N, C-alpha and C positions, 0 to 999 in steps of 0.2 A: 296731679299730672301737669307737665309743662312742656313747652317746646314741641319737638317732633311727635311725641306721644299724643299731645292734644290735637295737633293737626291731623294725625292719622285717624283719631277717633271721629273727627268731623267727616271724613270721607267714608268711614265704615258704617256710619249711621244711615246712609242712603245706598240702596242697592245699586251696584255698579251698572246694571243694565238700564237704570233710569238716569244716569248722568248725562248732562247736556255737554255740548262742546266747551262751554264755559267751565263746567265742573272739571273736565279733563285738564283744561289749561290751569285751573287753580290747583289741582292735584300735582301737576308737573312742577309748579312753583313751590309747593309745600315740600317736595322731595329734592329741592335744589336742581331741578331739571327744566326750569323756566326757559332756558335758552333753546329748548326743543319745541316750544309751544307753537311756533310758526308751522312746523312740519305736521303738527296735530290739529291744525285749525279747523279741520272738517271731520274730526274723529269724535264720536260720542261714546258713551259707555258700552252700548251694544257692539259697536265696531271694535272697541278696544278689547272686549272679551273674545271676539271672534278672530282677532288678529293672530296670524301665524308668526313664527320666529322670523321668517323671511319678510313678512309685512313690517314687523318692528325694525328689522335691520334697514329696510328701505326708508323708514321714517327717521333713521339716525340713531336708533338704540342698538349699539353694537355689543353692549354688555347685557346679555339676556337674563341677568339676575332680576331685571325689572319685570319680566313676564312672571 
């Protein structure tokens, strides 16, 4: 496994509800969304899981495929 698959595996090995804000930022980088990291600087895994479509839009994710 290489590239995106390997990066995806890294994030699936830790339950999302245990991600820190740094984990969220690293995940954004891994999916080529690092330019959105500033908007997510206070979002951890629990908050990411609980985010509604409107919350994600407010953070700059207009393509809801990311949810």
